[in-house]
mmCIF file as Biopython writes it, N, C-alpha, C and O atoms, coordinates in Angstrom:
data_model
#
loop_
_atom_site.group_PDB
_atom_site.id
_atom_site.type_symbol
_atom_site.label_atom_id
_atom_site.label_alt_id
_atom_site.label_comp_id
_atom_site.label_asym_id
_atom_site.label_entity_id
_atom_site.label_seq_id
_atom_site.pdbx_PDB_ins_code
_atom_site.Cartn_x
_atom_site.Cartn_y
_atom_site.Cartn_z
_atom_site.occupancy
_atom_site.B_iso_or_equiv
_atom_site.auth_seq_id
_atom_site.auth_asym_id
_atom_site.pdbx_PDB_model_num
ATOM 1   N N  . UNK A ? 1  ? 0.812   -1.183 0.000   1.0 0.0 1  A 1 
ATOM 2   C CA . UNK A ? 1  ? 0.000   0.000  0.000   1.0 0.0 1  A 1 
ATOM 3   C C  . UNK A ? 1  ? 0.867   1.263  0.000   1.0 0.0 1  A 1 
ATOM 4   O O  . UNK A ? 1  ? 0.563   2.213  -0.721  1.0 0.0 1  A 1 
ATOM 5   N N  . UNK A ? 2  ? 1.930   1.289  0.789   1.0 0.0 2  A 1 
ATOM 6   C CA . UNK A ? 2  ? 2.791   2.468  0.835   1.0 0.0 2  A 1 
ATOM 7   C C  . UNK A ? 2  ? 3.434   2.702  -0.529  1.0 0.0 2  A 1 
ATOM 8   O O  . UNK A ? 2  ? 3.504   3.836  -1.003  1.0 0.0 2  A 1 
ATOM 9   N N  . UNK A ? 3  ? 3.900   1.634  -1.150  1.0 0.0 3  A 1 
ATOM 10  C CA . UNK A ? 3  ? 4.512   1.754  -2.469  1.0 0.0 3  A 1 
ATOM 11  C C  . UNK A ? 3  ? 3.544   2.305  -3.503  1.0 0.0 3  A 1 
ATOM 12  O O  . UNK A ? 3  ? 3.927   3.119  -4.344  1.0 0.0 3  A 1 
ATOM 13  N N  . UNK A ? 4  ? 2.289   1.864  -3.445  1.0 0.0 4  A 1 
ATOM 14  C CA . UNK A ? 4  ? 1.270   2.378  -4.360  1.0 0.0 4  A 1 
ATOM 15  C C  . UNK A ? 4  ? 1.043   3.870  -4.121  1.0 0.0 4  A 1 
ATOM 16  O O  . UNK A ? 4  ? 0.873   4.640  -5.067  1.0 0.0 4  A 1 
ATOM 17  N N  . UNK A ? 5  ? 1.042   4.268  -2.857  1.0 0.0 5  A 1 
ATOM 18  C CA . UNK A ? 5  ? 0.860   5.685  -2.527  1.0 0.0 5  A 1 
ATOM 19  C C  . UNK A ? 5  ? 2.027   6.522  -3.038  1.0 0.0 5  A 1 
ATOM 20  O O  . UNK A ? 5  ? 1.828   7.623  -3.552  1.0 0.0 5  A 1 
ATOM 21  N N  . UNK A ? 6  ? 3.239   6.002  -2.898  1.0 0.0 6  A 1 
ATOM 22  C CA . UNK A ? 6  ? 4.415   6.723  -3.402  1.0 0.0 6  A 1 
ATOM 23  C C  . UNK A ? 6  ? 4.288   6.908  -4.911  1.0 0.0 6  A 1 
ATOM 24  O O  . UNK A ? 6  ? 4.480   8.012  -5.423  1.0 0.0 6  A 1 
ATOM 25  N N  . UNK A ? 7  ? 3.966   5.832  -5.622  1.0 0.0 7  A 1 
ATOM 26  C CA . UNK A ? 7  ? 3.818   5.907  -7.077  1.0 0.0 7  A 1 
ATOM 27  C C  . UNK A ? 7  ? 2.729   6.913  -7.469  1.0 0.0 7  A 1 
ATOM 28  O O  . UNK A ? 7  ? 2.919   7.726  -8.374  1.0 0.0 7  A 1 
ATOM 29  N N  . UNK A ? 8  ? 1.591   6.847  -6.780  1.0 0.0 8  A 1 
ATOM 30  C CA . UNK A ? 8  ? 0.478   7.746  -7.079  1.0 0.0 8  A 1 
ATOM 31  C C  . UNK A ? 8  ? 0.904   9.211  -6.942  1.0 0.0 8  A 1 
ATOM 32  O O  . UNK A ? 8  ? 0.659   10.015 -7.842  1.0 0.0 8  A 1 
ATOM 33  N N  . UNK A ? 9  ? 1.534   9.553  -5.833  1.0 0.0 9  A 1 
ATOM 34  C CA . UNK A ? 9  ? 1.925   10.944 -5.588  1.0 0.0 9  A 1 
ATOM 35  C C  . UNK A ? 9  ? 3.089   11.373 -6.484  1.0 0.0 9  A 1 
ATOM 36  O O  . UNK A ? 9  ? 3.178   12.538 -6.873  1.0 0.0 9  A 1 
ATOM 37  N N  . UNK A ? 10 ? 3.977   10.437 -6.809  1.0 0.0 10 A 1 
ATOM 38  C CA . UNK A ? 10 ? 5.074   10.761 -7.740  1.0 0.0 10 A 1 
ATOM 39  C C  . UNK A ? 10 ? 4.502   11.116 -9.107  1.0 0.0 10 A 1 
ATOM 40  O O  . UNK A ? 10 ? 4.908   12.104 -9.718  1.0 0.0 10 A 1 
ATOM 41  N N  . UNK A ? 11 ? 3.564   10.313 -9.583  1.0 0.0 11 A 1 
ATOM 42  C CA . UNK A ? 11 ? 2.964   10.566 -10.894 1.0 0.0 11 A 1 
ATOM 43  C C  . UNK A ? 11 ? 2.123   11.836 -10.895 1.0 0.0 11 A 1 
ATOM 44  O O  . UNK A ? 11 ? 2.066   12.540 -11.903 1.0 0.0 11 A 1 
ATOM 45  N N  . UNK A ? 12 ? 1.470   12.135 -9.776  1.0 0.0 12 A 1 
ATOM 46  C CA . UNK A ? 12 ? 0.714   13.395 -9.675  1.0 0.0 12 A 1 
ATOM 47  C C  . UNK A ? 12 ? 1.617   14.606 -9.840  1.0 0.0 12 A 1 
ATOM 48  O O  . UNK A ? 12 ? 1.184   15.653 -10.320 1.0 0.0 12 A 1 
ATOM 49  N N  . UNK A ? 13 ? 2.875   14.460 -9.439  1.0 0.0 13 A 1 
ATOM 50  C CA . UNK A ? 13 ? 3.840   15.562 -9.570  1.0 0.0 13 A 1 
ATOM 51  C C  . UNK A ? 13 ? 4.619   15.476 -10.888 1.0 0.0 13 A 1 
ATOM 52  O O  . UNK A ? 13 ? 5.550   16.247 -11.120 1.0 0.0 13 A 1 
ATOM 53  N N  . UNK A ? 14 ? 4.230   14.538 -11.736 1.0 0.0 14 A 1 
ATOM 54  C CA . UNK A ? 14 ? 4.891   14.343 -13.030 1.0 0.0 14 A 1 
ATOM 55  C C  . UNK A ? 14 ? 6.390   14.109 -12.862 1.0 0.0 14 A 1 
ATOM 56  O O  . UNK A ? 14 ? 7.198   14.638 -13.626 1.0 0.0 14 A 1 
ATOM 57  N N  . UNK A ? 15 ? 6.753   13.314 -11.859 1.0 0.0 15 A 1 
ATOM 58  C CA . UNK A ? 15 ? 8.157   12.969 -11.605 1.0 0.0 15 A 1 
ATOM 59  C C  . UNK A ? 15 ? 8.435   11.572 -12.122 1.0 0.0 15 A 1 
ATOM 60  O O  . UNK A ? 15 ? 7.570   10.697 -12.092 1.0 0.0 15 A 1 
ATOM 61  N N  . UNK A ? 16 ? 9.650   11.375 -12.595 1.0 0.0 16 A 1 
ATOM 62  C CA . UNK A ? 16 ? 10.089  10.034 -12.986 1.0 0.0 16 A 1 
ATOM 63  C C  . UNK A ? 16 ? 10.732  9.366  -11.778 1.0 0.0 16 A 1 
ATOM 64  O O  . UNK A ? 16 ? 11.061  10.027 -10.793 1.0 0.0 16 A 1 
ATOM 65  N N  . UNK A ? 17 ? 10.907  8.062  -11.861 1.0 0.0 17 A 1 
ATOM 66  C CA . UNK A ? 17 ? 11.607  7.353  -10.789 1.0 0.0 17 A 1 
ATOM 67  C C  . UNK A ? 17 ? 13.031  7.870  -10.621 1.0 0.0 17 A 1 
ATOM 68  O O  . UNK A ? 17 ? 13.472  8.054  -9.487  1.0 0.0 17 A 1 
ATOM 69  N N  . UNK A ? 18 ? 13.776  8.114  -11.713 1.0 0.0 18 A 1 
ATOM 70  C CA . UNK A ? 18 ? 15.129  8.665  -11.529 1.0 0.0 18 A 1 
ATOM 71  C C  . UNK A ? 18 ? 15.126  10.041 -10.853 1.0 0.0 18 A 1 
ATOM 72  O O  . UNK A ? 18 ? 16.015  10.335 -10.054 1.0 0.0 18 A 1 
ATOM 73  N N  . UNK A ? 19 ? 14.144  10.880 -11.162 1.0 0.0 19 A 1 
ATOM 74  C CA . UNK A ? 19 ? 14.071  12.196 -10.520 1.0 0.0 19 A 1 
ATOM 75  C C  . UNK A ? 19 ? 13.798  12.062 -9.026  1.0 0.0 19 A 1 
ATOM 76  O O  . UNK A ? 19 ? 14.423  12.746 -8.215  1.0 0.0 19 A 1 
ATOM 77  N N  . UNK A ? 20 ? 12.879  11.193 -8.665  1.0 0.0 20 A 1 
ATOM 78  C CA . UNK A ? 20 ? 12.575  10.987 -7.255  1.0 0.0 20 A 1 
ATOM 79  C C  . UNK A ? 20 ? 13.782  10.382 -6.546  1.0 0.0 20 A 1 
ATOM 80  O O  . UNK A ? 20 ? 14.121  10.782 -5.433  1.0 0.0 20 A 1 
ATOM 81  N N  . UNK A ? 21 ? 14.421  9.427  -7.188  1.0 0.0 21 A 1 
ATOM 82  C CA . UNK A ? 21 ? 15.605  8.819  -6.593  1.0 0.0 21 A 1 
ATOM 83  C C  . UNK A ? 21 ? 16.705  9.840  -6.327  1.0 0.0 21 A 1 
ATOM 84  O O  . UNK A ? 21 ? 17.329  9.831  -5.267  1.0 0.0 21 A 1 
ATOM 85  N N  . UNK A ? 22 ? 16.933  10.712 -7.291  1.0 0.0 22 A 1 
ATOM 86  C CA . UNK A ? 22 ? 17.958  11.746 -7.116  1.0 0.0 22 A 1 
ATOM 87  C C  . UNK A ? 22 ? 17.603  12.669 -5.956  1.0 0.0 22 A 1 
ATOM 88  O O  . UNK A ? 22 ? 18.481  13.093 -5.205  1.0 0.0 22 A 1 
ATOM 89  N N  . UNK A ? 23 ? 16.322  12.978 -5.812  1.0 0.0 23 A 1 
ATOM 90  C CA . UNK A ? 23 ? 15.886  13.883 -4.753  1.0 0.0 23 A 1 
ATOM 91  C C  . UNK A ? 23 ? 16.079  13.286 -3.356  1.0 0.0 23 A 1 
ATOM 92  O O  . UNK A ? 23 ? 16.312  14.016 -2.393  1.0 0.0 23 A 1 
ATOM 93  N N  . UNK A ? 24 ? 15.983  11.957 -3.249  1.0 0.0 24 A 1 
ATOM 94  C CA . UNK A ? 24 ? 16.155  11.314 -1.942  1.0 0.0 24 A 1 
ATOM 95  C C  . UNK A ? 24 ? 17.465  10.520 -1.862  1.0 0.0 24 A 1 
ATOM 96  O O  . UNK A ? 24 ? 17.706  9.776  -0.912  1.0 0.0 24 A 1 
ATOM 97  N N  . UNK A ? 25 ? 18.294  10.701 -2.882  1.0 0.0 25 A 1 
ATOM 98  C CA . UNK A ? 25 ? 19.641  10.120 -2.932  1.0 0.0 25 A 1 
ATOM 99  C C  . UNK A ? 25 ? 19.661  8.592  -2.919  1.0 0.0 25 A 1 
ATOM 100 O O  . UNK A ? 25 ? 20.431  7.965  -2.192  1.0 0.0 25 A 1 
ATOM 101 N N  . UNK A ? 26 ? 18.779  8.009  -3.757  1.0 0.0 26 A 1 
ATOM 102 C CA . UNK A ? 26 ? 18.812  6.568  -4.010  1.0 0.0 26 A 1 
ATOM 103 C C  . UNK A ? 26 ? 18.720  6.368  -5.518  1.0 0.0 26 A 1 
ATOM 104 O O  . UNK A ? 26 ? 18.449  7.315  -6.256  1.0 0.0 26 A 1 
ATOM 105 N N  . UNK A ? 27 ? 18.941  5.159  -5.969  1.0 0.0 27 A 1 
ATOM 106 C CA . UNK A ? 27 ? 18.879  4.871  -7.402  1.0 0.0 27 A 1 
ATOM 107 C C  . UNK A ? 27 ? 17.434  4.715  -7.861  1.0 0.0 27 A 1 
ATOM 108 O O  . UNK A ? 27 ? 16.520  4.543  -7.054  1.0 0.0 27 A 1 
ATOM 109 N N  . UNK A ? 28 ? 17.253  4.780  -9.170  1.0 0.0 28 A 1 
ATOM 110 C CA . UNK A ? 28 ? 15.942  4.541  -9.762  1.0 0.0 28 A 1 
ATOM 111 C C  . UNK A ? 28 ? 15.469  3.135  -9.418  1.0 0.0 28 A 1 
ATOM 112 O O  . UNK A ? 28 ? 14.282  2.912  -9.177  1.0 0.0 28 A 1 
ATOM 113 N N  . UNK A ? 29 ? 16.405  2.187  -9.397  1.0 0.0 29 A 1 
ATOM 114 C CA . UNK A ? 29 ? 16.045  0.803  -9.074  1.0 0.0 29 A 1 
ATOM 115 C C  . UNK A ? 29 ? 15.504  0.697  -7.652  1.0 0.0 29 A 1 
ATOM 116 O O  . UNK A ? 29 ? 14.581  -0.075 -7.393  1.0 0.0 29 A 1 
ATOM 117 N N  . UNK A ? 30 ? 16.079  1.472  -6.729  1.0 0.0 30 A 1 
ATOM 118 C CA . UNK A ? 30 ? 15.605  1.445  -5.347  1.0 0.0 30 A 1 
ATOM 119 C C  . UNK A ? 30 ? 14.202  2.028  -5.253  1.0 0.0 30 A 1 
ATOM 120 O O  . UNK A ? 30 ? 13.358  1.493  -4.534  1.0 0.0 30 A 1 
ATOM 121 N N  . UNK A ? 31 ? 13.941  3.118  -5.969  1.0 0.0 31 A 1 
ATOM 122 C CA . UNK A ? 31 ? 12.593  3.697  -5.993  1.0 0.0 31 A 1 
ATOM 123 C C  . UNK A ? 31 ? 11.608  2.662  -6.527  1.0 0.0 31 A 1 
ATOM 124 O O  . UNK A ? 31 ? 10.511  2.510  -5.990  1.0 0.0 31 A 1 
ATOM 125 N N  . UNK A ? 32 ? 11.998  1.954  -7.581  1.0 0.0 32 A 1 
ATOM 126 C CA . UNK A ? 32 ? 11.134  0.922  -8.144  1.0 0.0 32 A 1 
ATOM 127 C C  . UNK A ? 32 ? 10.840  -0.166 -7.118  1.0 0.0 32 A 1 
ATOM 128 O O  . UNK A ? 32 ? 9.704   -0.630 -7.019  1.0 0.0 32 A 1 
ATOM 129 N N  . UNK A ? 33 ? 11.842  -0.575 -6.356  1.0 0.0 33 A 1 
ATOM 130 C CA . UNK A ? 33 ? 11.632  -1.590 -5.320  1.0 0.0 33 A 1 
ATOM 131 C C  . UNK A ? 33 ? 10.695  -1.080 -4.234  1.0 0.0 33 A 1 
ATOM 132 O O  . UNK A ? 33 ? 9.842   -1.823 -3.750  1.0 0.0 33 A 1 
ATOM 133 N N  . UNK A ? 34 ? 10.851  0.186  -3.849  1.0 0.0 34 A 1 
ATOM 134 C CA . UNK A ? 34 ? 9.927   0.767  -2.868  1.0 0.0 34 A 1 
ATOM 135 C C  . UNK A ? 34 ? 8.501   0.735  -3.402  1.0 0.0 34 A 1 
ATOM 136 O O  . UNK A ? 34 ? 7.582   0.304  -2.705  1.0 0.0 34 A 1 
ATOM 137 N N  . UNK A ? 35 ? 8.319   1.187  -4.631  1.0 0.0 35 A 1 
ATOM 138 C CA . UNK A ? 35 ? 6.984   1.253  -5.215  1.0 0.0 35 A 1 
ATOM 139 C C  . UNK A ? 35 ? 6.370   -0.131 -5.418  1.0 0.0 35 A 1 
ATOM 140 O O  . UNK A ? 35 ? 5.156   -0.293 -5.297  1.0 0.0 35 A 1 
ATOM 141 N N  . UNK A ? 36 ? 7.186   -1.111 -5.720  1.0 0.0 36 A 1 
ATOM 142 C CA . UNK A ? 36 ? 6.688   -2.470 -5.932  1.0 0.0 36 A 1 
ATOM 143 C C  . UNK A ? 36 ? 6.519   -3.240 -4.625  1.0 0.0 36 A 1 
ATOM 144 O O  . UNK A ? 36 ? 6.013   -4.362 -4.627  1.0 0.0 36 A 1 
ATOM 145 N N  . UNK A ? 37 ? 6.940   -2.641 -3.506  1.0 0.0 37 A 1 
ATOM 146 C CA . UNK A ? 37 ? 6.817   -3.286 -2.208  1.0 0.0 37 A 1 
ATOM 147 C C  . UNK A ? 37 ? 7.834   -4.371 -1.961  1.0 0.0 37 A 1 
ATOM 148 O O  . UNK A ? 37 ? 7.627   -5.231 -1.106  1.0 0.0 37 A 1 
ATOM 149 N N  . UNK A ? 38 ? 8.940   -4.347 -2.703  1.0 0.0 38 A 1 
ATOM 150 C CA . UNK A ? 38 ? 9.957   -5.380 -2.553  1.0 0.0 38 A 1 
ATOM 151 C C  . UNK A ? 38 ? 10.959  -5.067 -1.444  1.0 0.0 38 A 1 
ATOM 152 O O  . UNK A ? 38 ? 11.573  -5.978 -0.889  1.0 0.0 38 A 1 
ATOM 153 N N  . UNK A ? 39 ? 11.128  -3.787 -1.119  1.0 0.0 39 A 1 
ATOM 154 C CA . UNK A ? 39 ? 12.047  -3.373 -0.058  1.0 0.0 39 A 1 
ATOM 155 C C  . UNK A ? 39 ? 11.297  -2.572 0.986   1.0 0.0 39 A 1 
ATOM 156 O O  . UNK A ? 39 ? 10.381  -1.812 0.673   1.0 0.0 39 A 1 
ATOM 157 N N  . UNK A ? 40 ? 11.703  -2.755 2.232   1.0 0.0 40 A 1 
ATOM 158 C CA . UNK A ? 40 ? 11.130  -1.971 3.326   1.0 0.0 40 A 1 
ATOM 159 C C  . UNK A ? 40 ? 11.606  -0.526 3.213   1.0 0.0 40 A 1 
ATOM 160 O O  . UNK A ? 40 ? 12.671  -0.249 2.660   1.0 0.0 40 A 1 
ATOM 161 N N  . UNK A ? 41 ? 10.804  0.378  3.741   1.0 0.0 41 A 1 
ATOM 162 C CA . UNK A ? 41 ? 11.128  1.796  3.708   1.0 0.0 41 A 1 
ATOM 163 C C  . UNK A ? 41 ? 11.259  2.272  5.147   1.0 0.0 41 A 1 
ATOM 164 O O  . UNK A ? 41 ? 10.335  2.112  5.945   1.0 0.0 41 A 1 
ATOM 165 N N  . UNK A ? 42 ? 12.399  2.854  5.477   1.0 0.0 42 A 1 
ATOM 166 C CA . UNK A ? 42 ? 12.615  3.343  6.837   1.0 0.0 42 A 1 
ATOM 167 C C  . UNK A ? 42 ? 11.766  4.585  7.099   1.0 0.0 42 A 1 
ATOM 168 O O  . UNK A ? 42 ? 11.277  5.225  6.168   1.0 0.0 42 A 1 
ATOM 169 N N  . UNK A ? 43 ? 11.599  4.912  8.372   1.0 0.0 43 A 1 
ATOM 170 C CA . UNK A ? 43 ? 10.841  6.104  8.755   1.0 0.0 43 A 1 
ATOM 171 C C  . UNK A ? 43 ? 11.507  7.362  8.215   1.0 0.0 43 A 1 
ATOM 172 O O  . UNK A ? 43 ? 10.829  8.288  7.770   1.0 0.0 43 A 1 
ATOM 173 N N  . UNK A ? 44 ? 12.822  7.395  8.254   1.0 0.0 44 A 1 
ATOM 174 C CA . UNK A ? 44 ? 13.555  8.556  7.741   1.0 0.0 44 A 1 
ATOM 175 C C  . UNK A ? 44 ? 13.298  8.716  6.249   1.0 0.0 44 A 1 
ATOM 176 O O  . UNK A ? 44 ? 13.070  9.830  5.777   1.0 0.0 44 A 1 
ATOM 177 N N  . UNK A ? 45 ? 13.331  7.617  5.504   1.0 0.0 45 A 1 
ATOM 178 C CA . UNK A ? 45 ? 13.096  7.668  4.060   1.0 0.0 45 A 1 
ATOM 179 C C  . UNK A ? 45 ? 11.658  8.091  3.760   1.0 0.0 45 A 1 
ATOM 180 O O  . UNK A ? 45 ? 11.417  8.854  2.824   1.0 0.0 45 A 1 
ATOM 181 N N  . UNK A ? 46 ? 10.695  7.593  4.555   1.0 0.0 46 A 1 
ATOM 182 C CA . UNK A ? 46 ? 9.305   8.009  4.365   1.0 0.0 46 A 1 
ATOM 183 C C  . UNK A ? 46 ? 9.158   9.509  4.565   1.0 0.0 46 A 1 
ATOM 184 O O  . UNK A ? 46 ? 8.436   10.171 3.821   1.0 0.0 46 A 1 
ATOM 185 N N  . UNK A ? 47 ? 9.840   10.042 5.567   1.0 0.0 47 A 1 
ATOM 186 C CA . UNK A ? 47 ? 9.792   11.480 5.813   1.0 0.0 47 A 1 
ATOM 187 C C  . UNK A ? 47 ? 10.375  12.240 4.627   1.0 0.0 47 A 1 
ATOM 188 O O  . UNK A ? 47 ? 9.808   13.244 4.194   1.0 0.0 47 A 1 
ATOM 189 N N  . UNK A ? 48 ? 11.507  11.766 4.097   1.0 0.0 48 A 1 
ATOM 190 C CA . UNK A ? 48 ? 12.105  12.400 2.919   1.0 0.0 48 A 1 
ATOM 191 C C  . UNK A ? 48 ? 11.139  12.364 1.740   1.0 0.0 48 A 1 
ATOM 192 O O  . UNK A ? 48 ? 10.959  13.364 1.046   1.0 0.0 48 A 1 
ATOM 193 N N  . UNK A ? 49 ? 10.527  11.221 1.518   1.0 0.0 49 A 1 
ATOM 194 C CA . UNK A ? 49 ? 9.585   11.076 0.409   1.0 0.0 49 A 1 
ATOM 195 C C  . UNK A ? 49 ? 8.406   12.033 0.553   1.0 0.0 49 A 1 
ATOM 196 O O  . UNK A ? 49 ? 7.980   12.647 -0.425  1.0 0.0 49 A 1 
ATOM 197 N N  . UNK A ? 50 ? 7.883   12.161 1.762   1.0 0.0 50 A 1 
ATOM 198 C CA . UNK A ? 50 ? 6.741   13.054 1.966   1.0 0.0 50 A 1 
ATOM 199 C C  . UNK A ? 50 ? 7.122   14.498 1.674   1.0 0.0 50 A 1 
ATOM 200 O O  . UNK A ? 50 ? 6.327   15.247 1.107   1.0 0.0 50 A 1 
ATOM 201 N N  . UNK A ? 51 ? 8.330   14.894 2.056   1.0 0.0 51 A 1 
ATOM 202 C CA . UNK A ? 51 ? 8.772   16.267 1.793   1.0 0.0 51 A 1 
ATOM 203 C C  . UNK A ? 51 ? 8.975   16.506 0.303   1.0 0.0 51 A 1 
ATOM 204 O O  . UNK A ? 51 ? 8.538   17.526 -0.229  1.0 0.0 51 A 1 
ATOM 205 N N  . UNK A ? 52 ? 9.638   15.567 -0.373  1.0 0.0 52 A 1 
ATOM 206 C CA . UNK A ? 52 ? 9.912   15.727 -1.803  1.0 0.0 52 A 1 
ATOM 207 C C  . UNK A ? 52 ? 8.611   15.708 -2.614  1.0 0.0 52 A 1 
ATOM 208 O O  . UNK A ? 52 ? 8.459   16.461 -3.576  1.0 0.0 52 A 1 
ATOM 209 N N  . UNK A ? 53 ? 7.687   14.848 -2.218  1.0 0.0 53 A 1 
ATOM 210 C CA . UNK A ? 53 ? 6.423   14.740 -2.951  1.0 0.0 53 A 1 
ATOM 211 C C  . UNK A ? 53 ? 5.413   15.809 -2.538  1.0 0.0 53 A 1 
ATOM 212 O O  . UNK A ? 53 ? 4.371   15.962 -3.175  1.0 0.0 53 A 1 
ATOM 213 N N  . UNK A ? 54 ? 5.720   16.544 -1.476  1.0 0.0 54 A 1 
ATOM 214 C CA . UNK A ? 54 ? 4.849   17.633 -1.054  1.0 0.0 54 A 1 
ATOM 215 C C  . UNK A ? 54 ? 3.524   17.174 -0.481  1.0 0.0 54 A 1 
ATOM 216 O O  . UNK A ? 54 ? 2.495   17.823 -0.668  1.0 0.0 54 A 1 
ATOM 217 N N  . UNK A ? 55 ? 3.559   16.041 0.225   1.0 0.0 55 A 1 
ATOM 218 C CA . UNK A ? 55 ? 2.339   15.519 0.852   1.0 0.0 55 A 1 
ATOM 219 C C  . UNK A ? 55 ? 2.615   15.243 2.319   1.0 0.0 55 A 1 
ATOM 220 O O  . UNK A ? 55 ? 3.764   15.016 2.699   1.0 0.0 55 A 1 
ATOM 221 N N  . UNK A ? 56 ? 1.576   15.259 3.153   1.0 0.0 56 A 1 
ATOM 222 C CA . UNK A ? 56 ? 1.781   14.892 4.558   1.0 0.0 56 A 1 
ATOM 223 C C  . UNK A ? 56 ? 2.178   13.420 4.660   1.0 0.0 56 A 1 
ATOM 224 O O  . UNK A ? 56 ? 1.849   12.616 3.788   1.0 0.0 56 A 1 
ATOM 225 N N  . UNK A ? 57 ? 2.872   13.088 5.710   1.0 0.0 57 A 1 
ATOM 226 C CA . UNK A ? 57 ? 3.348   11.719 5.907   1.0 0.0 57 A 1 
ATOM 227 C C  . UNK A ? 57 ? 2.203   10.715 5.874   1.0 0.0 57 A 1 
ATOM 228 O O  . UNK A ? 57 ? 2.350   9.624  5.323   1.0 0.0 57 A 1 
ATOM 229 N N  . UNK A ? 58 ? 1.071   11.072 6.456   1.0 0.0 58 A 1 
ATOM 230 C CA . UNK A ? 58 ? -0.045  10.122 6.476   1.0 0.0 58 A 1 
ATOM 231 C C  . UNK A ? 58 ? -0.589  9.823  5.085   1.0 0.0 58 A 1 
ATOM 232 O O  . UNK A ? 58 ? -1.236  8.794  4.892   1.0 0.0 58 A 1 
ATOM 233 N N  . UNK A ? 59 ? -0.344  10.695 4.114   1.0 0.0 59 A 1 
ATOM 234 C CA . UNK A ? 59 ? -0.783  10.429 2.742   1.0 0.0 59 A 1 
ATOM 235 C C  . UNK A ? 59 ? -0.033  9.242  2.138   1.0 0.0 59 A 1 
ATOM 236 O O  . UNK A ? 59 ? -0.504  8.630  1.180   1.0 0.0 59 A 1 
ATOM 237 N N  . UNK A ? 60 ? 1.135   8.917  2.699   1.0 0.0 60 A 1 
ATOM 238 C CA . UNK A ? 60 ? 1.908   7.786  2.189   1.0 0.0 60 A 1 
ATOM 239 C C  . UNK A ? 60 ? 1.599   6.488  2.928   1.0 0.0 60 A 1 
ATOM 240 O O  . UNK A ? 60 ? 1.798   5.405  2.378   1.0 0.0 60 A 1 
ATOM 241 N N  . UNK A ? 61 ? 1.116   6.581  4.164   1.0 0.0 61 A 1 
ATOM 242 C CA . UNK A ? 61 ? 0.944   5.356  4.954   1.0 0.0 61 A 1 
ATOM 243 C C  . UNK A ? 61 ? -0.505  4.933  5.120   1.0 0.0 61 A 1 
ATOM 244 O O  . UNK A ? 61 ? -0.766  3.811  5.555   1.0 0.0 61 A 1 
ATOM 245 N N  . UNK A ? 62 ? -1.462  5.802  4.785   1.0 0.0 62 A 1 
ATOM 246 C CA . UNK A ? 62 ? -2.868  5.447  4.898   1.0 0.0 62 A 1 
ATOM 247 C C  . UNK A ? 62 ? -3.379  4.936  3.556   1.0 0.0 62 A 1 
ATOM 248 O O  . UNK A ? 62 ? -2.793  5.235  2.516   1.0 0.0 62 A 1 
ATOM 249 N N  . UNK A ? 63 ? -4.469  4.166  3.572   1.0 0.0 63 A 1 
ATOM 250 C CA . UNK A ? 63 ? -5.047  3.710  2.298   1.0 0.0 63 A 1 
ATOM 251 C C  . UNK A ? 63 ? -5.328  4.877  1.387   1.0 0.0 63 A 1 
ATOM 252 O O  . UNK A ? 63 ? -5.813  5.925  1.813   1.0 0.0 63 A 1 
ATOM 253 N N  . UNK A ? 64 ? -5.013  4.677  0.131   1.0 0.0 64 A 1 
ATOM 254 C CA . UNK A ? 64 ? -5.141  5.731  -0.867  1.0 0.0 64 A 1 
ATOM 255 C C  . UNK A ? 64 ? -6.598  5.982  -1.203  1.0 0.0 64 A 1 
ATOM 256 O O  . UNK A ? 64 ? -7.348  5.057  -1.514  1.0 0.0 64 A 1 
ATOM 257 N N  . UNK A ? 65 ? -6.988  7.242  -1.136  1.0 0.0 65 A 1 
ATOM 258 C CA . UNK A ? 65 ? -8.325  7.653  -1.546  1.0 0.0 65 A 1 
ATOM 259 C C  . UNK A ? 65 ? -8.180  8.300  -2.917  1.0 0.0 65 A 1 
ATOM 260 O O  . UNK A ? 65 ? -7.683  9.423  -3.011  1.0 0.0 65 A 1 
ATOM 261 N N  . UNK A ? 66 ? -8.589  7.639  -3.956  1.0 0.0 66 A 1 
ATOM 262 C CA . UNK A ? 66 ? -8.400  8.108  -5.333  1.0 0.0 66 A 1 
ATOM 263 C C  . UNK A ? 66 ? -9.174  9.394  -5.633  1.0 0.0 66 A 1 
ATOM 264 O O  . UNK A ? 66 ? -8.991  9.985  -6.697  1.0 0.0 66 A 1 
ATOM 265 N N  . UNK A ? 67 ? -10.019 9.827  -4.730  1.0 0.0 67 A 1 
ATOM 266 C CA . UNK A ? 67 ? -10.802 11.043 -4.967  1.0 0.0 67 A 1 
ATOM 267 C C  . UNK A ? 67 ? -10.106 12.293 -4.488  1.0 0.0 67 A 1 
ATOM 268 O O  . UNK A ? 67 ? -10.718 13.361 -4.502  1.0 0.0 67 A 1 
ATOM 269 N N  . UNK A ? 68 ? -8.860  12.218 -4.065  1.0 0.0 68 A 1 
ATOM 270 C CA . UNK A ? 68 ? -8.132  13.391 -3.573  1.0 0.0 68 A 1 
ATOM 271 C C  . UNK A ? 68 ? -7.886  14.365 -4.689  1.0 0.0 68 A 1 
ATOM 272 O O  . UNK A ? 68 ? -7.285  15.417 -4.469  1.0 0.0 68 A 1 
#
């Protein structure tokens, strides 16, 4: 669910995986693993993602409401 939320908010900002990775200092492959739910995401990384994506932290950890 968190990975889906990251992907949703990244696409809303018209960002690519490499752009998001550069912003949080990880590779595009790591962003892909986060979005696919293959790798765990630390609290620090979640905070970085929320800041870069311009959303509150709970927008990444709560079920996605597609009507936002």
